[in-house]
N, CA, C and O atoms as CSV, one atom per row, in Angstrom:
chain,resi,resn,atom,element,x,y,z
A,1,UNK,N,N,8.335,4.937,30.414
A,1,UNK,CA,C,7.617,5.780,31.322
A,1,UNK,C,C,6.181,5.926,30.823
A,1,UNK,O,O,5.952,6.078,29.623
A,2,UNK,N,N,5.243,5.880,31.714
A,2,UNK,CA,C,3.851,6.037,31.351
A,2,UNK,C,C,3.437,7.485,31.639
A,2,UNK,O,O,3.804,8.059,32.665
A,3,UNK,N,N,2.681,8.045,30.730
A,3,UNK,CA,C,2.184,9.406,30.931
A,3,UNK,C,C,0.897,9.578,30.113
A,3,UNK,O,O,0.631,8.790,29.205
A,4,UNK,N,N,0.124,10.572,30.422
A,4,UNK,CA,C,-1.075,10.890,29.682
A,4,UNK,C,C,-0.906,12.221,28.997
A,4,UNK,O,O,-0.492,13.199,29.619
A,5,UNK,N,N,-1.227,12.266,27.707
A,5,UNK,CA,C,-1.145,13.526,26.962
A,5,UNK,C,C,-2.381,13.635,26.126
A,5,UNK,O,O,-3.003,12.634,25.770
A,6,UNK,N,N,-2.743,14.887,25.807
A,6,UNK,CA,C,-3.848,15.139,24.888
A,6,UNK,C,C,-3.235,15.523,23.557
A,6,UNK,O,O,-2.459,16.476,23.485
A,7,UNK,N,N,-3.568,14.803,22.513
A,7,UNK,CA,C,-3.069,15.137,21.129
A,7,UNK,C,C,-4.277,15.209,20.191
A,7,UNK,O,O,-5.353,14.673,20.457
A,8,UNK,N,N,-4.032,15.898,19.090
A,8,UNK,CA,C,-5.079,16.038,18.102
A,8,UNK,C,C,-5.386,14.692,17.454
A,8,UNK,O,O,-4.506,13.845,17.307
A,9,UNK,N,N,-6.660,14.509,17.068
A,9,UNK,CA,C,-7.063,13.259,16.431
A,9,UNK,C,C,-6.254,12.938,15.180
A,9,UNK,O,O,-5.920,11.778,14.936
A,10,UNK,N,N,-5.941,13.949,14.393
A,10,UNK,CA,C,-5.184,13.745,13.202
A,10,UNK,C,C,-3.759,13.225,13.492
A,10,UNK,O,O,-3.253,12.348,12.792
A,11,UNK,N,N,-3.138,13.777,14.521
A,11,UNK,CA,C,-1.797,13.290,14.893
A,11,UNK,C,C,-1.839,11.857,15.372
A,11,UNK,O,O,-0.960,11.058,15.051
A,12,UNK,N,N,-2.872,11.532,16.147
A,12,UNK,CA,C,-3.007,10.169,16.625
A,12,UNK,C,C,-3.198,9.181,15.483
A,12,UNK,O,O,-2.589,8.112,15.470
A,13,UNK,N,N,-4.051,9.544,14.517
A,13,UNK,CA,C,-4.246,8.652,13.353
A,13,UNK,C,C,-2.979,8.485,12.530
A,13,UNK,O,O,-2.677,7.388,12.059
A,14,UNK,N,N,-2.233,9.583,12.355
A,14,UNK,CA,C,-0.975,9.461,11.608
A,14,UNK,C,C,0.000,8.523,12.327
A,14,UNK,O,O,0.672,7.710,11.691
A,15,UNK,N,N,0.069,8.639,13.622
A,15,UNK,CA,C,0.993,7.774,14.413
A,15,UNK,C,C,0.509,6.300,14.372
A,15,UNK,O,O,1.322,5.383,14.269
A,16,UNK,N,N,-0.775,6.095,14.451
A,16,UNK,CA,C,-1.334,4.740,14.393
A,16,UNK,C,C,-1.006,4.119,13.025
A,16,UNK,O,O,-0.584,2.965,12.941
A,17,UNK,N,N,-1.209,4.912,11.950
A,17,UNK,CA,C,-0.917,4.394,10.604
A,17,UNK,C,C,0.550,4.048,10.436
A,17,UNK,O,O,0.895,3.007,9.877
A,18,UNK,N,N,1.419,4.939,10.928
A,18,UNK,CA,C,2.864,4.699,10.809
A,18,UNK,C,C,3.266,3.502,11.628
A,18,UNK,O,O,4.105,2.711,11.197
A,19,UNK,N,N,2.683,3.351,12.809
A,19,UNK,CA,C,2.994,2.169,13.662
A,19,UNK,C,C,2.610,0.858,12.926
A,19,UNK,O,O,3.372,-0.108,12.907
A,20,UNK,N,N,1.435,0.864,12.341
A,20,UNK,CA,C,0.974,-0.334,11.631
A,20,UNK,C,C,1.879,-0.616,10.438
A,20,UNK,O,O,2.251,-1.763,10.191
A,21,UNK,N,N,2.235,0.451,9.691
A,21,UNK,CA,C,3.114,0.234,8.517
A,21,UNK,C,C,4.484,-0.383,8.897
A,21,UNK,O,O,5.027,-1.249,8.211
A,22,UNK,N,N,4.999,0.121,10.029
A,22,UNK,CA,C,6.323,-0.310,10.481
A,22,UNK,C,C,6.315,-1.544,11.369
A,22,UNK,O,O,7.365,-2.109,11.676
A,23,UNK,N,N,5.107,-1.961,11.783
A,23,UNK,CA,C,4.995,-3.127,12.643
A,23,UNK,C,C,5.516,-2.862,14.058
A,23,UNK,O,O,6.112,-3.732,14.694
A,24,UNK,N,N,5.270,-1.615,14.538
A,24,UNK,CA,C,5.682,-1.262,15.886
A,24,UNK,C,C,4.478,-0.801,16.669
A,24,UNK,O,O,3.390,-0.614,16.126
A,25,UNK,N,N,4.702,-0.618,17.992
A,25,UNK,CA,C,3.593,-0.172,18.829
A,25,UNK,C,C,3.324,1.312,18.608
A,25,UNK,O,O,4.161,2.038,18.071
A,26,UNK,N,N,2.172,1.736,19.021
A,26,UNK,CA,C,1.808,3.191,18.958
A,26,UNK,C,C,2.782,3.996,19.778
A,26,UNK,O,O,3.207,5.067,19.345
A,27,UNK,N,N,3.152,3.515,20.953
A,27,UNK,CA,C,4.098,4.252,21.811
A,27,UNK,C,C,5.451,4.432,21.112
A,27,UNK,O,O,6.057,5.500,21.194
A,28,UNK,N,N,5.923,3.375,20.421
A,28,UNK,CA,C,7.214,3.479,19.705
A,28,UNK,C,C,7.088,4.482,18.544
A,28,UNK,O,O,8.019,5.245,18.285
A,29,UNK,N,N,5.955,4.483,17.855
A,29,UNK,CA,C,5.778,5.422,16.745
A,29,UNK,C,C,5.763,6.881,17.240
A,29,UNK,O,O,6.319,7.774,16.600
A,30,UNK,N,N,5.127,7.092,18.370
A,30,UNK,CA,C,5.074,8.439,18.931
A,30,UNK,C,C,6.457,8.844,19.404
A,30,UNK,O,O,6.863,9.989,19.203
A,31,UNK,N,N,7.196,7.923,20.034
A,31,UNK,CA,C,8.564,8.204,20.494
A,31,UNK,C,C,9.451,8.544,19.290
A,31,UNK,O,O,10.205,9.516,19.344
A,32,UNK,N,N,9.376,7.771,18.220
A,32,UNK,CA,C,10.181,8.055,16.996
A,32,UNK,C,C,9.860,9.418,16.455
A,32,UNK,O,O,10.774,10.157,16.089
A,33,UNK,N,N,8.594,9.784,16.389
A,33,UNK,CA,C,8.201,11.052,15.856
A,33,UNK,C,C,8.740,12.207,16.692
A,33,UNK,O,O,9.217,13.204,16.151
A,34,UNK,N,N,8.660,12.066,18.024
A,34,UNK,CA,C,9.141,13.117,18.904
A,34,UNK,C,C,10.676,13.260,18.772
A,34,UNK,O,O,11.196,14.370,18.655
A,35,UNK,N,N,11.372,12.135,18.793
A,35,UNK,CA,C,12.836,12.174,18.702
A,35,UNK,C,C,13.286,12.732,17.366
A,35,UNK,O,O,14.236,13.512,17.311
A,36,UNK,N,N,12.626,12.349,16.299
A,36,UNK,CA,C,12.972,12.828,14.978
A,36,UNK,C,C,12.746,14.313,14.845
A,36,UNK,O,O,13.427,14.983,14.069
A,37,UNK,N,N,11.811,14.824,15.583
A,37,UNK,CA,C,11.521,16.281,15.490
A,37,UNK,C,C,12.402,17.076,16.379
A,37,UNK,O,O,12.846,18.148,15.970
A,38,UNK,N,N,12.693,16.631,17.575
A,38,UNK,CA,C,13.322,17.456,18.565
A,38,UNK,C,C,14.827,17.127,18.860
A,38,UNK,O,O,15.527,17.924,19.484
A,39,UNK,N,N,15.286,15.973,18.410
A,39,UNK,CA,C,16.692,15.631,18.689
A,39,UNK,C,C,17.566,16.268,17.615
A,39,UNK,O,O,17.273,16.179,16.423
A,40,UNK,N,N,18.655,16.917,18.064
A,40,UNK,CA,C,19.627,17.457,17.121
A,40,UNK,C,C,20.667,16.362,16.871
A,40,UNK,O,O,21.475,16.044,17.743
A,41,UNK,N,N,20.631,15.807,15.696
A,41,UNK,CA,C,21.569,14.733,15.338
A,41,UNK,C,C,22.259,15.066,14.061
A,41,UNK,O,O,21.742,15.843,13.259
A,42,UNK,N,N,23.427,14.493,13.847
A,42,UNK,CA,C,24.102,14.709,12.555
A,42,UNK,C,C,23.261,14.213,11.415
A,42,UNK,O,O,23.324,14.775,10.321
A,43,UNK,N,N,22.445,13.143,11.634
A,43,UNK,CA,C,21.597,12.644,10.569
A,43,UNK,C,C,20.622,13.671,10.099
A,43,UNK,O,O,20.307,13.743,8.911
A,44,UNK,N,N,20.128,14.488,11.036
A,44,UNK,CA,C,19.160,15.515,10.651
A,44,UNK,C,C,19.793,16.624,9.841
A,44,UNK,O,O,19.158,17.178,8.943
A,45,UNK,N,N,21.012,16.947,10.140
A,45,UNK,CA,C,21.691,18.057,9.476
A,45,UNK,C,C,22.504,17.615,8.283
A,45,UNK,O,O,22.952,18.447,7.493
A,46,UNK,N,N,22.699,16.322,8.142
A,46,UNK,CA,C,23.504,15.828,7.051
A,46,UNK,C,C,22.756,15.974,5.722
A,46,UNK,O,O,21.552,15.727,5.652
A,47,UNK,N,N,23.462,16.367,4.691
A,47,UNK,CA,C,22.837,16.544,3.365
A,47,UNK,C,C,22.594,15.156,2.740
A,47,UNK,O,O,23.345,14.204,2.950
A,48,UNK,N,N,21.534,15.104,1.986
A,48,UNK,CA,C,21.270,13.871,1.279
A,48,UNK,C,C,22.113,13.811,0.034
A,48,UNK,O,O,22.377,14.827,-0.608
A,49,UNK,N,N,22.543,12.580,-0.310
A,49,UNK,CA,C,23.347,12.424,-1.550
A,49,UNK,C,C,22.387,12.375,-2.725
A,49,UNK,O,O,21.300,11.804,-2.648
A,50,UNK,N,N,22.812,12.974,-3.782
A,50,UNK,CA,C,22.007,12.923,-5.008
A,50,UNK,C,C,22.959,12.935,-6.180
A,50,UNK,O,O,24.102,13.371,-6.042
A,51,UNK,N,N,22.522,12.474,-7.310
A,51,UNK,CA,C,23.314,12.513,-8.525
A,51,UNK,C,C,22.693,13.426,-9.520
A,51,UNK,O,O,21.472,13.483,-9.661
A,52,UNK,N,N,23.542,14.150,-10.219
A,52,UNK,CA,C,23.074,15.045,-11.260
A,52,UNK,C,C,23.077,14.291,-12.585
A,52,UNK,O,O,23.982,13.504,-12.865
A,53,UNK,N,N,22.042,14.544,-13.400
A,53,UNK,CA,C,22.011,13.848,-14.698
A,53,UNK,C,C,23.121,14.425,-15.595
A,53,UNK,O,O,23.358,15.633,-15.616
A,54,UNK,N,N,23.781,13.542,-16.322
A,54,UNK,CA,C,24.834,13.962,-17.240
A,54,UNK,C,C,24.529,13.408,-18.612
A,54,UNK,O,O,23.868,12.378,-18.746
A,55,UNK,N,N,25.016,14.098,-19.635
A,55,UNK,CA,C,24.760,13.665,-21.001
A,55,UNK,C,C,25.692,12.572,-21.477
A,55,UNK,O,O,25.373,11.865,-22.432
A,56,UNK,N,N,26.844,12.416,-20.828
A,56,UNK,CA,C,27.783,11.434,-21.263
A,56,UNK,C,C,28.808,12.034,-22.227
A,56,UNK,O,O,29.884,11.471,-22.428
A,57,UNK,N,N,28.470,13.168,-22.815
A,57,UNK,CA,C,29.371,13.827,-23.758
A,57,UNK,C,C,30.165,14.955,-23.093
A,57,UNK,O,O,31.194,15.391,-23.609
A,58,UNK,N,N,29.679,15.415,-21.955
A,58,UNK,CA,C,30.347,16.512,-21.290
A,58,UNK,C,C,29.944,17.867,-21.898
A,58,UNK,O,O,29.389,17.930,-22.995
A,59,UNK,N,N,30.234,18.930,-21.171
A,59,UNK,CA,C,29.934,20.232,-21.703
A,59,UNK,C,C,28.479,20.630,-21.531
A,59,UNK,O,O,27.703,19.919,-20.892
A,60,UNK,N,N,28.129,21.716,-22.076
A,60,UNK,CA,C,26.767,22.257,-21.959
A,60,UNK,C,C,25.846,21.691,-23.012
A,60,UNK,O,O,26.289,21.240,-24.068
A,61,UNK,N,N,24.573,21.719,-22.718
A,61,UNK,CA,C,23.588,21.328,-23.681
A,61,UNK,C,C,23.628,22.377,-24.796
A,61,UNK,O,O,23.809,23.562,-24.518
A,62,UNK,N,N,23.463,21.956,-26.045
A,62,UNK,CA,C,23.484,22.881,-27.141
A,62,UNK,C,C,22.453,24.001,-26.935
A,62,UNK,O,O,21.308,23.751,-26.559
A,63,UNK,N,N,22.895,25.248,-27.195
A,63,UNK,CA,C,22.001,26.396,-27.067
A,63,UNK,C,C,22.022,27.042,-25.715
A,63,UNK,O,O,21.361,28.063,-25.526
A,64,UNK,N,N,22.763,26.489,-24.739
A,64,UNK,CA,C,22.810,27.104,-23.405
A,64,UNK,C,C,23.964,28.108,-23.373
A,64,UNK,O,O,25.110,27.762,-23.659
A,65,UNK,N,N,23.641,29.354,-23.021
A,65,UNK,CA,C,24.617,30.408,-22.948
A,65,UNK,C,C,24.771,30.828,-21.460
A,65,UNK,O,O,23.870,31.436,-20.882
A,66,UNK,N,N,25.889,30.500,-20.884
A,66,UNK,CA,C,26.079,30.787,-19.442
A,66,UNK,C,C,26.210,32.314,-19.178
A,66,UNK,O,O,26.099,32.755,-18.035
A,67,UNK,N,N,26.438,33.083,-20.208
A,67,UNK,CA,C,26.557,34.545,-20.056
A,67,UNK,C,C,25.234,35.261,-20.103
A,67,UNK,O,O,25.204,36.480,-19.936
A,68,UNK,N,N,24.142,34.569,-20.320
A,68,UNK,CA,C,22.833,35.192,-20.421
A,68,UNK,C,C,21.887,34.623,-19.351
A,68,UNK,O,O,21.421,33.487,-19.434
A,69,UNK,N,N,21.624,35.481,-18.331
A,69,UNK,CA,C,20.703,35.040,-17.302
A,69,UNK,C,C,19.314,34.759,-17.816
A,69,UNK,O,O,18.669,33.794,-17.409
A,70,UNK,N,N,18.853,35.619,-18.724
A,70,UNK,CA,C,17.541,35.451,-19.332
A,70,UNK,C,C,17.463,34.133,-20.137
A,70,UNK,O,O,16.474,33.401,-20.105
A,71,UNK,N,N,18.571,33.886,-20.856
A,71,UNK,CA,C,18.586,32.626,-21.639
A,71,UNK,C,C,18.605,31.403,-20.762
A,71,UNK,O,O,17.926,30.416,-21.044
A,72,UNK,N,N,19.388,31.463,-19.685
A,72,UNK,CA,C,19.419,30.357,-18.717
A,72,UNK,C,C,18.040,30.102,-18.061
A,72,UNK,O,O,17.617,28.960,-17.880
A,73,UNK,N,N,17.364,31.211,-17.714
A,73,UNK,CA,C,16.058,31.046,-17.147
A,73,UNK,C,C,15.080,30.467,-18.153
A,73,UNK,O,O,14.226,29.669,-17.768
A,74,UNK,N,N,15.166,30.833,-19.426
A,74,UNK,CA,C,14.323,30.231,-20.463
A,74,UNK,C,C,14.560,28.755,-20.534
A,74,UNK,O,O,13.594,27.994,-20.600
A,75,UNK,N,N,15.812,28.297,-20.524
A,75,UNK,CA,C,16.143,26.889,-20.604
A,75,UNK,C,C,15.596,26.142,-19.382
A,75,UNK,O,O,14.992,25.079,-19.521
A,76,UNK,N,N,15.816,26.718,-18.151
A,76,UNK,CA,C,15.395,26.061,-16.943
A,76,UNK,C,C,13.872,25.966,-16.835
A,76,UNK,O,O,13.343,25.024,-16.245
A,77,UNK,N,N,13.176,26.943,-17.407
A,77,UNK,CA,C,11.715,26.948,-17.354
A,77,UNK,C,C,11.101,26.186,-18.515
A,77,UNK,O,O,9.879,26.077,-18.615
A,78,UNK,N,N,11.953,25.654,-19.400
A,78,UNK,CA,C,11.433,24.871,-20.508
A,78,UNK,C,C,10.883,25.693,-21.664
A,78,UNK,O,O,10.144,25.178,-22.503
A,79,UNK,N,N,11.246,26.986,-21.708
A,79,UNK,CA,C,10.731,27.837,-22.740
A,79,UNK,C,C,11.590,27.821,-23.980
A,79,UNK,O,O,11.261,28.445,-24.989
A,80,UNK,N,N,12.704,27.095,-23.897
A,80,UNK,CA,C,13.596,27.067,-25.061
A,80,UNK,C,C,14.000,25.646,-25.305
A,80,UNK,O,O,14.754,25.370,-26.238
């Protein structure tokens, strides 16, 4: 469908750049951006998979006391 819209210059440049990077038309890039923003899909609500670093030995890092909130905060902030 053809239509005319007024969009900000910055938005247009971002879409042009994305279209060039992906090798698609400007119209396709704008369509993808709109659908990604406004379509409710399982992909949008699905959590990303990630892995937590492990030491290989199991258990807590030496010096970590799970009973001390202040101590845990110190470890997480790199103060200990």
